[in-house]
C-alpha positions as CSV (number, residue, x, y, z in Angstrom):
1,M,-54.8,76.8,109.0
2,I,-53.9,76.0,112.6
3,D,-53.9,72.3,113.4
4,T,-55.5,70.8,116.5
5,K,-52.2,70.6,118.4
6,S,-51.3,74.2,117.6
7,S,-54.8,75.3,118.6
8,A,-54.4,73.7,122.0
9,E,-51.1,75.5,122.5
10,L,-52.7,78.8,121.5
11,D,-55.5,78.1,124.0
12,S,-52.8,77.5,126.7
13,F,-51.1,80.8,125.8
14,L,-54.3,82.8,126.0
15,A,-55.1,81.1,129.3
16,D,-51.8,82.2,130.7
17,C,-52.5,85.8,129.6
18,L,-55.9,85.7,131.3
19,Q,-54.4,84.2,134.5
20,A,-51.7,86.9,134.6
21,F,-54.2,89.7,134.1
22,T,-56.6,88.3,136.8
23,A,-53.7,87.8,139.2
24,G,-52.5,91.4,138.6
25,T,-49.1,90.2,137.4
26,L,-49.3,91.0,133.7
27,Q,-46.8,93.6,132.6
28,R,-47.3,93.7,128.9
29,L,-48.1,91.7,125.8
30,V,-46.6,92.7,122.4
31,L,-48.1,91.6,119.1
32,S,-45.7,91.8,116.1
33,K,-44.9,90.4,112.7
34,Y,-48.2,91.9,111.4
35,K,-49.5,90.4,108.1
36,G,-52.8,92.2,107.9
37,A,-54.3,94.8,105.6
38,E,-53.2,97.9,107.4
39,V,-49.8,98.6,105.7
40,D,-48.7,101.2,108.2
41,L,-49.4,99.1,111.4
42,N,-46.2,97.8,112.9
43,R,-47.2,96.2,116.2
44,I,-49.6,96.5,119.1
45,T,-48.5,96.8,122.7
46,I,-51.0,95.7,125.3
47,R,-50.9,96.7,129.0
48,P,-53.2,96.5,132.0
49,V,-54.7,99.9,133.0
50,Q,-57.2,101.0,135.5
51,I,-59.8,103.6,134.5
52,K,-61.9,104.7,137.4
53,D,-62.9,101.4,139.1
54,Q,-62.5,99.2,136.1
55,Q,-59.4,97.2,135.1
56,L,-59.0,97.0,131.3
57,L,-56.4,96.2,128.7
58,S,-55.0,99.1,126.8
59,F,-54.2,98.3,123.1
60,L,-51.6,100.7,121.7
61,Y,-51.6,100.5,117.9
62,E,-48.2,101.6,116.8
63,Y,-48.4,103.0,113.2
64,R,-45.5,104.4,111.3
65,T,-46.5,108.0,111.8
66,N,-48.9,107.9,114.8
67,H,-50.3,105.8,117.7
68,V,-53.9,104.9,118.5
69,T,-55.1,103.6,121.9
70,K,-58.1,101.4,122.5
71,N,-59.2,100.0,125.8
72,L,-61.0,96.6,126.1
73,A,-62.3,94.5,128.9
74,I,-60.4,91.2,129.4
75,E,-63.2,89.1,127.8
76,A,-63.3,91.1,124.7
77,A,-59.5,91.2,124.6
78,I,-59.2,87.4,124.6
79,V,-61.7,87.1,121.8
80,Q,-59.7,89.7,119.8
81,L,-56.4,88.0,120.5
82,R,-57.8,84.6,119.4
83,Q,-59.0,86.2,116.1
84,W,-55.6,87.9,115.4
85,L,-53.0,85.4,116.4
86,G,-52.0,83.2,113.6
87,S,-53.8,85.2,111.0
88,E,-52.8,88.9,111.3
89,F,-50.1,88.7,113.9
90,H,-47.6,85.9,113.8
91,N,-45.7,86.7,117.0
92,A,-46.7,87.5,120.6
93,H,-44.5,88.2,123.6
94,M,-46.1,88.1,127.0
95,I,-44.3,89.3,130.1
96,S,-45.6,88.8,133.6
97,D,-44.0,89.2,137.0
98,E,-43.1,85.5,137.0
99,W,-42.9,84.4,133.3
100,E,-41.8,85.5,129.9
101,T,-43.5,83.7,127.1
102,Q,-42.8,83.9,123.3
103,L,-45.4,82.6,120.9
104,S,-44.7,82.4,117.2
105,F,-46.3,80.8,114.1
106,S,-44.4,79.0,111.4
107,K,-45.2,79.4,107.7
108,K,-47.2,76.2,108.0
109,G,-49.3,77.6,110.8
110,K,-47.6,75.6,113.6
111,V,-47.4,77.3,117.0
112,L,-44.0,77.5,118.7
113,I,-43.9,78.5,122.4
114,N,-40.8,79.4,124.4
115,K,-41.6,79.9,128.1
116,N,-39.0,80.9,130.7
117,R,-39.2,82.2,134.2
118,N,-38.7,86.0,134.3
119,K,-35.2,86.4,135.8
120,N,-36.2,89.8,137.2
121,S,-39.1,88.4,139.1
122,A,-38.9,88.8,142.9
123,P,-39.2,85.6,145.1
124,T,-42.6,84.8,146.5
125,G,-43.4,87.0,149.4
126,D,-40.7,89.5,148.5
127,S,-42.0,93.0,149.2
128,R,-39.7,94.4,146.5
129,A,-41.8,92.9,143.7
130,V,-42.9,95.7,141.4
131,P,-46.6,95.7,140.4
132,P,-47.5,96.7,136.9
133,E,-48.3,100.4,136.3
134,L,-52.1,100.5,136.1
135,A,-52.8,104.2,136.3
136,H,-54.3,105.4,133.0
137,N,-52.3,108.6,133.0
138,R,-49.0,106.7,133.3
139,N,-49.5,104.6,130.3
140,K,-46.5,105.6,128.2
141,L,-44.8,104.2,125.1
142,R,-41.2,103.3,125.8
143,Y,-38.7,101.7,123.5
144,V,-36.8,100.0,126.3
145,E,-38.5,98.7,129.5
146,Q,-36.6,98.7,132.8
147,D,-37.7,95.1,133.6
148,R,-35.6,93.6,130.8
149,P,-33.3,90.9,132.2
150,Y,-30.2,92.1,130.3
151,L,-30.3,95.5,132.0
152,R,-30.0,93.7,135.4
153,E,-27.1,91.6,134.2
154,L,-25.2,94.5,132.7
155,G,-25.6,96.6,135.9
156,I,-28.0,99.2,134.5
157,T,-30.8,98.3,136.9
158,D,-30.8,96.8,140.4
159,A,-32.7,93.9,141.9
160,S,-35.9,96.1,142.1
161,R,-35.7,97.0,138.4
162,Q,-34.7,100.6,139.3
163,I,-32.1,102.5,137.3
164,I,-28.8,102.6,139.2
165,P,-28.0,106.4,139.4
166,A,-24.5,106.1,138.1
167,M,-25.9,104.4,135.0
168,S,-28.6,106.9,134.2
169,R,-26.7,108.4,131.3
170,K,-26.1,104.9,129.8
171,W,-29.9,104.2,130.3
172,K,-30.7,107.4,128.4
173,Q,-28.3,106.5,125.6
174,I,-29.8,103.0,125.2
175,N,-33.3,104.4,124.9
176,K,-32.3,107.1,122.4
177,F,-30.3,104.6,120.3
178,I,-33.2,102.1,120.1
179,E,-35.6,105.0,119.3
180,V,-33.4,106.0,116.3
181,L,-32.9,102.4,115.2
182,S,-36.6,101.6,115.5
183,T,-37.5,104.5,113.2
184,A,-34.9,103.4,110.7
185,I,-36.1,99.8,110.8
186,Q,-39.7,100.9,110.0
187,Q,-38.6,103.3,107.2
188,T,-36.5,100.6,105.5
189,G,-39.2,97.9,106.0
190,L,-36.8,95.6,107.9
191,D,-39.6,95.0,110.5
192,K,-41.4,93.0,107.8
193,R,-38.4,90.6,107.2
194,E,-38.4,87.0,108.4
195,E,-34.8,87.2,109.6
196,L,-32.2,90.0,110.3
197,H,-28.5,89.9,110.6
198,I,-26.8,92.7,112.7
199,A,-23.1,93.3,113.2
200,D,-21.9,95.7,116.0
201,F,-18.2,96.5,115.6
202,G,-16.4,97.7,118.7
203,S,-19.2,96.3,120.9
204,G,-17.2,96.8,124.2
205,K,-19.4,95.9,127.2
206,A,-22.3,95.3,124.7
207,Y,-24.9,97.5,126.3
208,L,-26.3,98.5,122.9
209,T,-25.6,95.1,121.4
210,F,-27.9,93.4,123.9
211,A,-30.4,96.2,123.6
212,V,-30.7,95.7,119.8
213,H,-31.1,92.0,120.1
214,D,-33.7,92.3,122.8
215,Y,-35.7,95.0,121.0
216,L,-35.8,93.0,117.7
217,T,-36.7,89.7,119.2
218,A,-39.1,90.8,122.0
219,N,-40.7,93.8,120.4
220,V,-40.4,93.5,116.7
221,G,-40.7,89.7,116.7
222,V,-38.1,89.1,114.0
223,K,-35.7,86.2,114.1
224,T,-32.4,87.9,114.7
225,Q,-28.7,87.1,114.7
226,V,-26.6,89.7,116.3
227,T,-22.8,89.5,116.2
228,G,-20.7,91.7,118.5
229,V,-17.2,92.2,117.3
230,E,-14.7,93.4,119.9
231,L,-10.9,93.5,119.9
232,R,-10.5,92.8,123.6
233,Q,-10.8,89.0,124.2
234,G,-11.7,89.5,127.9
235,L,-14.8,91.5,126.9
236,V,-15.7,89.0,124.3
237,D,-15.6,86.2,126.8
238,L,-17.6,88.2,129.4
239,C,-20.4,89.1,126.9
240,N,-20.7,85.5,125.7
241,Q,-21.0,84.4,129.3
242,T,-23.7,87.0,129.9
243,A,-25.6,85.8,126.8
244,Q,-25.4,82.2,128.1
245,K,-26.5,83.1,131.6
246,L,-29.6,84.8,130.1
247,S,-30.2,81.7,127.9
248,L,-30.3,84.0,124.8
249,T,-30.2,82.6,121.3
250,G,-29.3,84.6,118.2
251,I,-26.5,86.7,119.9
252,K,-22.8,86.0,120.0
253,F,-19.5,87.8,120.4
254,E,-16.3,87.3,118.4
255,Q,-12.8,88.7,118.7
256,G,-11.7,91.0,115.9
257,D,-11.8,94.5,114.4
258,V,-13.6,96.1,111.5
259,Q,-10.6,96.3,109.3
260,H,-10.0,92.5,109.2
261,F,-13.4,91.0,110.0
262,S,-15.2,89.3,107.1
263,A,-18.9,89.9,107.0
264,Q,-21.6,89.1,104.5
265,N,-25.4,89.7,104.2
266,I,-25.6,92.2,107.0
267,N,-28.8,94.1,107.3
268,I,-27.7,96.5,110.0
269,M,-24.1,97.6,110.6
270,I,-23.3,99.4,113.8
271,A,-19.9,101.0,114.7
272,L,-19.8,103.3,117.6
273,H,-16.7,105.2,118.7
274,A,-14.8,104.0,115.6
275,C,-11.6,105.9,115.8
276,D,-10.3,107.8,112.8
277,T,-10.2,105.7,109.7
278,A,-11.9,102.7,111.5
279,T,-15.1,104.6,110.7
280,D,-14.3,104.5,107.0
281,Y,-13.6,100.8,107.1
282,A,-16.9,100.2,108.9
283,L,-18.8,102.3,106.3
284,N,-17.1,100.6,103.5
285,M,-18.0,97.2,104.9
286,G,-21.6,98.3,105.4
287,I,-21.9,99.5,101.8
288,R,-20.2,96.4,100.3
289,T,-22.3,93.9,102.2
290,G,-25.5,95.8,101.2
291,A,-26.6,96.8,104.7
292,E,-30.0,98.5,104.7
293,I,-29.0,100.5,107.8
294,I,-25.6,101.8,108.7
295,M,-25.0,103.6,112.1
296,C,-21.7,105.1,113.0
297,S,-20.4,107.4,115.7
298,P,-17.1,108.7,114.4
299,C,-14.2,109.8,116.6
300,C,-10.6,111.0,116.4
301,H,-10.5,112.7,113.0
302,K,-6.8,112.5,112.1
303,Q,-6.5,111.7,108.4
304,I,-7.9,114.8,106.8
305,R,-6.4,117.5,109.2
306,P,-2.8,117.3,108.0
307,Q,-3.9,117.6,104.4
308,L,-6.0,120.8,104.8
309,K,-4.8,123.8,103.0
310,S,-6.7,126.8,104.4
311,P,-8.3,128.9,101.7
312,V,-6.9,132.5,101.8
313,L,-10.2,134.0,103.1
314,L,-10.5,131.4,105.9
315,A,-6.8,131.4,107.0
316,P,-7.2,133.9,109.8
317,V,-10.0,131.8,111.3
318,L,-8.3,128.4,110.9
319,Q,-5.0,129.5,112.3
320,H,-6.4,128.5,115.7
321,G,-5.9,124.8,116.4
322,I,-9.4,124.2,117.8
323,H,-11.0,125.7,114.8
324,L,-8.8,123.7,112.4
325,G,-9.8,120.5,114.3
326,Q,-13.5,121.3,114.1
327,E,-13.1,122.1,110.4
328,A,-11.3,118.8,109.8
329,E,-14.1,116.9,111.6
330,M,-16.8,118.6,109.7
331,L,-15.1,117.9,106.3
332,T,-14.3,114.3,107.2
333,D,-17.9,113.4,108.2
334,G,-19.4,115.6,105.5
335,L,-17.5,113.8,102.8
336,R,-18.5,110.5,104.4
337,A,-22.1,111.4,104.2
338,L,-21.8,112.5,100.5
339,L,-19.9,109.2,99.7
340,L,-22.8,107.2,101.3
341,E,-25.3,109.2,99.2
342,A,-23.2,108.5,96.1
343,N,-23.4,104.8,96.9
344,G,-27.2,104.5,97.2
345,Y,-28.0,105.7,100.8
346,D,-30.1,108.5,102.3
347,T,-27.9,109.9,105.0
348,K,-28.3,112.0,108.2
349,V,-25.7,113.5,110.4
350,F,-27.0,114.5,113.8
351,E,-26.2,115.0,117.5
352,F,-26.3,111.9,119.6
353,I,-25.6,111.2,123.3
354,S,-21.9,111.0,123.8
355,L,-20.4,107.7,124.8
356,E,-18.8,107.1,128.2
357,H,-15.3,107.0,126.8
358,T,-15.5,110.0,124.5
359,S,-17.1,113.5,124.4
360,K,-17.9,113.0,120.7
361,N,-21.6,113.1,120.2
362,K,-22.1,112.8,116.4
363,M,-24.1,110.0,114.7
364,I,-24.0,109.1,111.0
365,L,-27.2,107.3,110.0
366,A,-27.5,105.9,106.5
367,Q,-30.5,104.0,105.1
368,K,-30.3,102.2,101.7
369,R,-32.5,103.7,99.1
370,K,-35.0,101.5,97.3
371,T,-34.6,103.4,94.0
372,V,-31.6,104.1,91.8
373,R,-30.5,107.7,91.5
374,D,-28.1,109.5,89.3
375,N,-25.1,110.4,91.5
376,T,-23.2,112.5,89.1
377,E,-23.9,115.7,90.9
378,V,-22.9,114.3,94.3
379,L,-19.6,113.0,92.9
380,Q,-18.9,116.5,91.4
381,Q,-19.6,118.0,94.8
382,I,-17.1,115.7,96.5
383,A,-14.4,116.5,93.9
384,A,-15.0,120.3,94.3
385,I,-14.8,120.2,98.1
386,K,-11.5,118.2,97.9
387,T,-10.0,120.6,95.5
388,F,-11.1,123.7,97.5
389,Y,-9.4,122.4,100.7
390,G,-6.5,120.6,99.0
391,I,-7.6,117.2,100.2
392,E,-5.7,114.5,98.3
393,E,-7.2,111.4,99.9
394,H,-10.2,110.4,101.9
395,C,-10.0,106.9,103.3
396,L,-13.6,105.9,102.6
397,E,-13.3,107.1,99.0
398,T,-10.1,105.1,98.5
399,L,-11.7,101.9,100.0
400,L,-14.7,102.2,97.7
401,Q,-12.5,102.5,94.6
402,N,-10.6,99.3,95.4
């Protein structure tokens, strides 16, 4: 039940939405933390559209397996929003050219509003101000929007919210990463949680770290604590300064590495460009802390290669160094995937967009199973593969046995 004070704050929020739409400054409104009866509905993204001569609001219902669009006039939309907010949706994030407003409801029904000036907004009278896309045929679902403040601060976009050409590959990588993560979050049910803890090891300049935090807080509407762990203190300081400049809460950066960092109760563990056995330490930490999602991009496969004993039949092929290296890489990551499966995860190994500091483009994605499975066969497969290739030790297997 919403009390009188909270009802007034909800009225104020809806008035802001109406004013932004009327003034032509509304960019989007995202409803999340859905508590209604449609179990497959994740969120609704609302944008202004123009169909023929009529300006409407397009409601994009984002289900787990499909999307449905419905268009409403502003009056009907406000009535619908008043009905939904606080009952079926417990979080709303409204972005206009000037303001960014976050509305949420506590368990007791109290309204919490956080309103900040949009740091990407152009000054009054500035001809560079970008109007919202109204054309109906340009209404397109994106996982990351170009107007996000962190993109400007990190040098992905310019003052006009356009992608800087030299950063187009990074922009593509961010979008693909969030797309993969979004699907995994839905499949594991993490989008229904009240709070999530994420650790990003080897966060570097933190492009993806900021993207994860922004996506979860702004689009999914989950209270989020993201910790970026980076060995280089200079980058740690720079990223913390960026977070402070953007007035972000729930994101911090610490100096350390995956082998020595102590972590508990992590829901999502990320480790990109984890060199050689650092990937194994990251996977081990993710498994031991019970992470529902583990995302790794392995690199520099050095441990297995010296151990390989080429089977007689394959010796003529593996005498070439490049083939032996590819074989070692395949075996290292294949055994990692099997070890994850043996420890309660469904695992995928697929091609991803290579990072700027390596040509490697492989991603290991593991999602914790909700049911217990007999892993005897998987363990037998691991043992047979090791015997066939003469592998005496795999780092991840050793870590898991300790």
